Rosetta silent file (secondary structure, phi, psi, omega in degrees, C-alpha in Angstrom):
SEQUENCE: MKTQISFVGGGETSFDDDADVKMTPLGVEVRQREGEDTVRVLFPWNRIEKVTQRGPEVAAIYSY
SCORE:     score description
SCORE:     0.000 S_00000001
   1 L     0.000  129.565  171.682   59.700  -73.692   96.304 S_00000001
   2 E   -81.782  138.248 -179.419   57.512  -70.942   97.852 S_00000001
   3 E  -121.582  130.765  176.073   55.275  -69.086   95.374 S_00000001
   4 E  -124.742  127.311 -178.389   53.776  -65.622   95.926 S_00000001
   5 E  -114.654  123.434  171.989   51.197  -64.196   93.497 S_00000001
   6 E  -100.650  133.832 -174.343   50.387  -60.430   93.476 S_00000001
   7 E  -101.578  153.302  176.959   47.165  -59.408   91.878 S_00000001
   8 L   -61.529  125.960  179.665   46.193  -56.372   89.758 S_00000001
   9 L    92.912    1.381 -179.710   44.530  -53.806   92.003 S_00000001
  10 L   106.156  164.280 -179.987   46.114  -55.177   95.182 S_00000001
  11 L    93.266  153.785  178.779   46.061  -58.302   97.201 S_00000001
  12 E  -160.786  161.582  177.050   48.249  -61.323   97.207 S_00000001
  13 E  -144.724  157.914 -179.651   48.416  -64.936   98.126 S_00000001
  14 E  -139.456  150.933 -179.368   51.222  -67.368   98.757 S_00000001
  15 E  -132.111  137.451 -176.652   51.768  -71.133   98.635 S_00000001
  16 L   -82.885 -170.936 -174.182   54.387  -73.216  100.393 S_00000001
  17 L   -64.310  -27.840 -176.750   56.554  -76.076   99.108 S_00000001
  18 L   -76.671   -7.304  177.300   53.704  -78.659   99.398 S_00000001
  19 L   -86.947  139.217  175.304   51.658  -76.986   96.693 S_00000001
  20 E   -94.326  112.491 -179.359   52.194  -77.974   93.003 S_00000001
  21 E  -110.492  131.489  177.540   52.378  -74.727   91.038 S_00000001
  22 E  -130.656  141.109  177.779   52.402  -74.692   87.260 S_00000001
  23 E   -99.847  120.600 -178.219   52.398  -71.769   84.845 S_00000001
  24 E  -116.705  170.270  177.460   50.053  -72.642   81.924 S_00000001
  25 L   -61.185  -22.225 -179.024   48.911  -70.652   78.908 S_00000001
  26 L   -92.831  -13.281 -175.239   45.686  -69.849   80.757 S_00000001
  27 E   151.622 -164.059  176.705   47.298  -68.717   84.052 S_00000001
  28 E   -97.023  122.176 -177.859   48.953  -70.031   87.190 S_00000001
  29 E  -104.112  127.641  179.241   47.467  -73.398   88.292 S_00000001
  30 E  -118.300  131.414  172.583   47.910  -74.469   91.905 S_00000001
  31 E  -120.967  130.993 -176.521   47.130  -77.932   93.207 S_00000001
  32 E  -143.776  131.855  179.917   47.266  -78.625   96.889 S_00000001
  33 E   -90.409  135.366  173.977   46.276  -81.757   98.817 S_00000001
  34 E  -126.737   97.865 -172.754   44.180  -81.469  101.919 S_00000001
  35 L    65.519 -122.554  178.772   43.872  -84.857  103.507 S_00000001
  36 L   -91.485   -5.482  176.669   42.365  -87.206  100.864 S_00000001
  37 E   -93.997  150.901  173.876   41.096  -84.232   98.797 S_00000001
  38 E  -116.359  131.358  179.952   42.914  -82.273   96.151 S_00000001
  39 E  -106.221  130.910  177.077   42.113  -78.539   95.619 S_00000001
  40 E  -124.748  130.937  178.207   42.880  -77.058   92.174 S_00000001
  41 E  -133.026  138.938  179.980   42.762  -73.318   91.513 S_00000001
  42 E  -118.608  121.635  174.550   43.549  -71.480   88.351 S_00000001
  43 E   -99.629  114.041 -174.428   44.519  -67.817   88.575 S_00000001
  44 E   -67.978  146.482 -178.820   44.021  -66.170   85.095 S_00000001
  45 H   -60.014  -33.544 -177.564   46.926  -64.119   83.719 S_00000001
  46 H   -68.502  -12.229  179.133   44.751  -60.968   83.291 S_00000001
  47 H  -103.759   -4.136 -175.573   44.340  -60.761   87.146 S_00000001
  48 E  -101.003  129.338  173.655   48.015  -61.338   87.920 S_00000001
  49 E   -90.908  -43.071 -172.923   50.588  -58.562   88.307 S_00000001
  50 E  -153.677  139.120  176.465   53.594  -60.451   89.543 S_00000001
  51 E  -118.981  127.909  178.993   54.562  -64.071   90.385 S_00000001
  52 E  -122.079  127.070  175.638   57.576  -64.547   92.788 S_00000001
  53 E  -123.357  131.953  176.288   59.074  -67.983   93.373 S_00000001
  54 E  -132.502  141.203  177.023   61.884  -68.633   95.897 S_00000001
  55 L  -144.040 -178.972 -176.683   63.640  -71.777   96.814 S_00000001
  56 L   -69.018  -21.173 -175.176   66.955  -72.921   98.365 S_00000001
  57 L  -122.048   -2.403 -172.272   68.665  -72.836   94.938 S_00000001
  58 L  -149.575  150.626  168.959   66.502  -70.442   92.840 S_00000001
  59 E  -145.438  129.450  179.590   64.678  -67.178   92.918 S_00000001
  60 E  -141.081  148.989  178.502   62.615  -65.810   90.051 S_00000001
  61 E  -131.958  121.342  175.697   60.204  -62.892   89.625 S_00000001
  62 E  -108.181  120.011  176.946   57.746  -62.839   86.696 S_00000001
  63 E  -110.581  141.191 -176.048   56.014  -59.551   85.937 S_00000001
  64 L  -128.003    0.000    0.000   53.105  -59.143   83.546 S_00000001
């Protein structure tokens, strides 16, 4: 599922199917493997305006 995050004040980022995206009480957590390394990023809710997720069988938009 492709995930797109829009930030308060402009700007956005997106992640493809290979990223593990979880919505937690603290924000949106993204884990992505790069070779043997794993990169983990937490985007806090107070910086997020909208999260859009699209896949072959589902589409969802979360606004805050």
